[in-house]
Every structure is written in C-alpha cells, then in structure tokens.
C-alpha positions in Angstrom: 48.1 61.0 52.0 45.0 63.2 52.1 43.3 65.3 50.0 44.7 68.3 51.0 47.9 66.9 51.0 47.4 66.3 47.0 45.7 70.0 46.2 49.0 71.2 48.1 50.8 69.7 45.9 48.7 70.5 43.0 49.2 74.3 44.1 52.7 73.1 44.4 53.4 72.3 41.2 51.0 75.1 39.5 53.2 78.0 41.3 56.8 76.2 40.2 57.1 73.6 38.4 58.2 74.1 34.6 55.9 73.5 31.7 56.5 69.8 31.0 55.6 68.8 34.3 52.8 70.8 34.5 51.7 68.8 31.9 52.8 65.5 33.3 51.3 66.2 36.6 47.8 66.6 34.5 48.6 63.1 32.5 49.5 61.1 36.0 46.5 62.9 38.0 44.2 64.7 36.0 43.4 62.6 33.5 45.0 64.6 31.6 45.9 64.1 27.3 49.5 63.0 26.8 49.7 65.1 23.9 50.8 68.5 25.9 53.6 66.1 27.5 54.5 65.4 24.2 54.9 68.7 22.7 56.5 69.8 25.2 59.5 67.6 24.8 59.4 68.7 21.3 60.7 71.7 22.1 63.7 70.1 24.7 64.3 67.7 21.2 67.8 68.6 18.9 68.4 68.1 15.1 70.6 65.4 16.1 68.1 63.3 17.7 68.8 64.1 21.3 67.9 66.5 24.2 68.9 68.9 26.0 67.3 72.8 26.1 67.5 72.7 30.4 65.4 69.6 30.1 67.6 68.5 32.5 67.5 71.6 34.9 71.0 71.3 35.8 72.7 71.3 32.0 70.8 74.7 30.9 72.9 74.9 27.1 71.2 74.5 24.0 73.2 71.0 23.1 72.1 67.4 23.3 73.4 65.7 26.4 73.2 62.1 27.0 71.8 63.5 30.9 69.1 65.7 28.8 68.6 62.6 27.0 68.4 59.7 29.6 65.0 62.1 31.1 63.5 62.5 28.1 63.0 58.6 27.6 62.0 58.5 31.2 59.2 60.9 30.7 58.1 59.1 27.0 58.0 55.7 28.7 55.6 57.3 31.2 53.1 58.0 28.6 53.3 54.8 26.7 55.3 52.9 24.1 58.4 55.4 23.0 57.6 56.4 18.9 60.0 54.0 17.2 61.0 57.4 15.1 62.2 59.4 18.0 63.5 55.7 19.7 65.4 55.5 16.2 66.8 58.9 16.2 68.1 58.7 20.1 70.2 56.0 19.0 71.5 57.8 16.4 72.5 60.6 18.0 73.7 58.2 21.0 75.9 56.4 18.8 77.6 58.9 17.5 78.6 60.3 21.4 79.1 57.6 22.7 82.9 56.4 23.9 84.6 53.4 21.6 83.4 51.0 24.9 79.9 51.7 23.4 79.0 53.4 27.2 77.9 57.0 27.6 79.0 59.8 29.9 76.9 62.0 31.6 77.8 64.9 30.2 79.4 65.7 26.8 83.0 67.9 26.9 80.7 70.7 24.9 78.5 71.3 29.0 81.7 73.4 29.9 81.1 76.4 27.2 77.6 77.0 28.7 75.5 77.6 31.9 75.8 74.7 33.9 75.8 73.3 37.6 79.6 73.2 38.8 79.9 69.9 39.0 78.9 69.2 35.4 80.9 72.7 33.9 84.3 72.0 35.5 84.3 67.9 34.9 87.4 66.3 33.0 85.9 63.0 33.2 83.9 61.7 30.3 84.5 58.2 30.8 81.4 56.4 30.1 79.0 55.3 33.3 77.4 52.4 34.2 74.4 54.1 35.6 72.8 56.0 32.6 74.3 53.5 29.6 72.0 51.1 31.8 69.2 53.0 32.2 69.3 54.0 28.9 69.5 51.1 27.6 66.8 49.3 29.4 64.6 51.3 28.2 65.5 51.0 24.6 64.9 47.2 25.4 61.3 47.6 27.3 60.0 49.5 24.7 61.3 47.2 21.8 63.8 50.2 20.0 66.1 48.0 18.2 69.9 49.4 16.9 73.5 48.9 16.4 74.2 51.2 19.2 71.5 49.5 21.7 73.3 45.8 21.1 76.9 47.9 22.3 75.8 49.1 25.1 73.6 46.2 26.0 77.4 43.8 25.7 78.7 47.1 27.6 76.5 46.9 30.5 76.6 43.2 30.7 80.9 43.4 30.8 80.6 46.0 33.7 77.7 44.2 35.9 79.5 40.7 35.7 82.3 42.8 37.1 80.5 45.0 39.6 82.5 45.1 43.1 80.7 47.6 44.4 77.9 50.3 43.1 76.5 53.6 44.3 72.3 54.6 44.6 72.6 56.5 41.2 74.6 53.5 39.7 72.2 50.5 41.5 69.4 52.7 40.1 70.0 52.4 36.2 71.6 48.7 36.9 68.1 47.6 38.1 66.4 49.6 35.0 68.9 47.1 32.7 68.3 44.3 34.8 63.9 45.0 34.9 63.7 44.7 31.0 66.5 43.4 28.8 65.2 40.4 27.6 67.8 37.6 28.5 65.7 37.2 31.6 67.8 34.1 33.1 71.1 36.3 32.8 69.5 39.2 34.4 67.8 37.3 37.4 71.4 35.6 38.3 73.0 38.8 38.3 70.6 40.3 39.8 70.9 37.3 43.0 74.2 37.9 42.5 74.5 41.9 43.6 71.2 42.0 45.4 73.3 42.5 48.7 75.5 45.6 47.4 72.6 47.2 46.0 70.6 46.8 49.5 73.5 48.5 51.3 74.0 51.7 49.4 70.2 52.8 50.3 69.5 54.2 53.5 66.3 51.7 54.6 66.2 54.4 57.8 64.4 57.6 56.3 66.3 61.2 56.7 65.3 64.6 56.3 68.1 66.2 55.3 71.3 65.8 53.5 71.9 63.5 49.8 69.1 60.7 50.4 68.8 57.8 48.3 65.9 55.7 50.0 64.5 51.9 48.9 61.6 53.9 47.0 63.6 56.1 45.2 64.8 52.4 43.7 61.8 50.1 44.0 59.3 52.8 42.9 56.6 50.5 42.4 55.4 47.2 43.5 56.1 44.8 40.7 60.3 46.6 40.7 63.1 43.7 40.3 64.7 45.6 43.8 61.4 45.7 45.7 62.0 42.2 46.7 65.8 43.4 48.4 63.4 45.3 51.4 61.0 44.5 53.7 57.7 45.1 53.7 58.2 47.2 57.1 61.0 49.1 55.6 58.9 50.1 52.5 56.1 51.2 55.0 58.3 53.1 57.0 59.7 55.2 53.9 56.4 55.6 52.5 55.4 57.2 56.1 58.1 59.3 55.5 57.6 60.4 51.9 54.4 61.7 53.6 56.0 63.5 56.3 58.7 64.9 53.9 55.4 67.2 51.9 56.5 70.4 53.1 53.8 73.2 53.6 53.8 74.7 49.8 52.6 71.4 49.0 56.3 70.7 47.6 59.2 68.1 48.2 62.7 69.2 48.5 65.4 68.5 45.7 67.6 66.5 48.0 70.6 67.5 45.5 73.1 70.5 45.8 71.6 74.3 45.4 73.7 76.4 42.3 70.7 78.2 40.9 67.6 79.1 42.3 65.6 78.7 38.7 67.1 74.8 38.7 66.4 74.1 42.4 62.8 75.1 41.8 62.7 72.9 38.6 64.2 70.1 40.4 61.7 70.4 42.9 58.9 70.3 41.0 60.2 66.9 39.3 60.7 65.6 42.4 57.0 66.4 44.1 55.7 64.7 40.7 57.9 61.6 41.4 57.0 61.4 45.1 53.1 61.7 44.8 53.6 58.8 41.7 55.4 56.4 44.2 52.9 56.9 47.0 50.1 56.4 44.5 51.8 53.0 43.1 51.8 51.8 46.4 47.9 53.2 47.7 49.2 55.4 49.5 47.1 58.1 48.1 43.6 58.9 49.5 41.7 60.5 47.2 40.9 58.2 44.1 42.6 60.6 41.6 41.7 59.4 38.0 44.5 56.8 35.9 46.5 57.9 33.4 45.3 56.9 29.9 48.9 55.0 28.7 49.3 55.4 24.5 49.9 52.7 22.2 
C-alpha cells in the first residue's frame, strides 16, 4: 500500500467516518491519543452499563444492545486493557439481558421499537447466539474481567463449541476469539484442532469483489492469530493483494453489507476502511512508516 493509497484512505475517513472512527484512525495511524476514542465511546454508553446510540450503525436507537456492546469492547481492547469499572458494568448489564443458558442474543426485543435495519427490527429470534457470546467472552478473558456472568457464558461457549457440527463465518470469528484468549489453553488447542476444517471451509480463500464475502483475513486478522495456520502463505498473500486492489478511488472500502440506509452504509464503510488498513499494516503491506499506536496499560 503506497503513500498515496494511505492518504486517500485518510481523506475518506475525514469526509465520511463518524467521530469515534475518526479518532480511532488518528490513534492507529497518526500517533493520536486514546482519550478522544474513549470519550467518543462514553457518549454511546448507557446508565445500565451497556452500549447503544448507534454504535452499531445498523441499530440506530438509544437502548443498549449486545451487538453494540461487542463493538465497544473491541474498540476499548484496541486501546489497551479494558478498564475494570467499564468491564464490570458491561458484565452486570449482560447478566441482566442474557438468556437462561448464559448466552446472548445479538439484539434484544426492544429493537422492534426503534430505527434499525430490517433484519433486526423484524426478527422474532432472540435465542442465544454463539458468535456474539464467544466474542464478548473472549475479550473479557483477554482483559481479565472476572464476573459470574462471564463464567456462565464461558460454560455456554464450551458446550456449544464441543457440540459443533457446522458453522458460519460470523460464528467462526467469535469462536476463534474465544479460543484465542480463554485460559484453558490445552482445551482451546484441542477444540481448535477438532473444528479447524469446518472453520476453513466457510471462508472464501479465492478473493471476490462483490457480495457477502468473508476472507481468511477477516478471521486471521494478524499473523499471530490462532486461525492463521488454517491458511497457506499463498492464500494469505492473494487476499492481501485483493484488499489492496479493492480500495476505491475515493480511498474507502465497500462495507460488504446489505444496504438499508445511506448513513448506516457510510458509517460501515468507515469502519471497514480502518479494519482493512489495520490488517494490511499488521501483515507489513503498508509502505509508509506510519506511527504505531501507544496502547494504554
């Protein structure tokens, strides 16, 4: 990725991304402080300890939603260790909205009464989902946030991973985050070996430019990722080249999601642009010697 490509991405983020993602871009690529990111995230946090207020672009309402809370935890984890107070507040909130089995739905029933993407607003399925439960639980383990709900969610994840017969890309990404950070390393490695083939099978190793495509790099987003050994060096290189080639003339990357609202799509494109840049840099594909983020404690 050349200097001109990076500058085009910078201009796209400044034109189109929302405030929290503008600050994330500055943090990751311009030696910006983590504090503006934290302040922007705080504006999306509710009194119940969860996150909402359109932090997930496809859920525009105020109320806390598991999908938005997952995004908040991922963003906070980018900055360093998630603060204990925030982590405990998140756990208390999630304990109050989780199902009896300890798992989380992606959205709560109150999503029906606010502005949201049709696939959320019209859903009748609020059963627990392994994808979001595993992602959130993995991040809590990584950041050493202890709570009774985290332990219940961990048991839920192990039960469903052990019984897995098939998966999909979203679920596989969550599962691998869980297996990357859960403390029982022997069990995690055994589980990964058991499900490796089915995980690889649901990712498209041959890059395409249209449609809902999940690539090996959406899973193995850095070279030390637990899923990186599932893909050959040639497959990784081919997909890195595709990432570079898929950058648009305006500097951004397509959101690769269903379009339902112009604002939501533009915000998703800002998120995707930062994701693509971070992956390209962690695989040493960005030519400019950009400043590295200064992770907090």
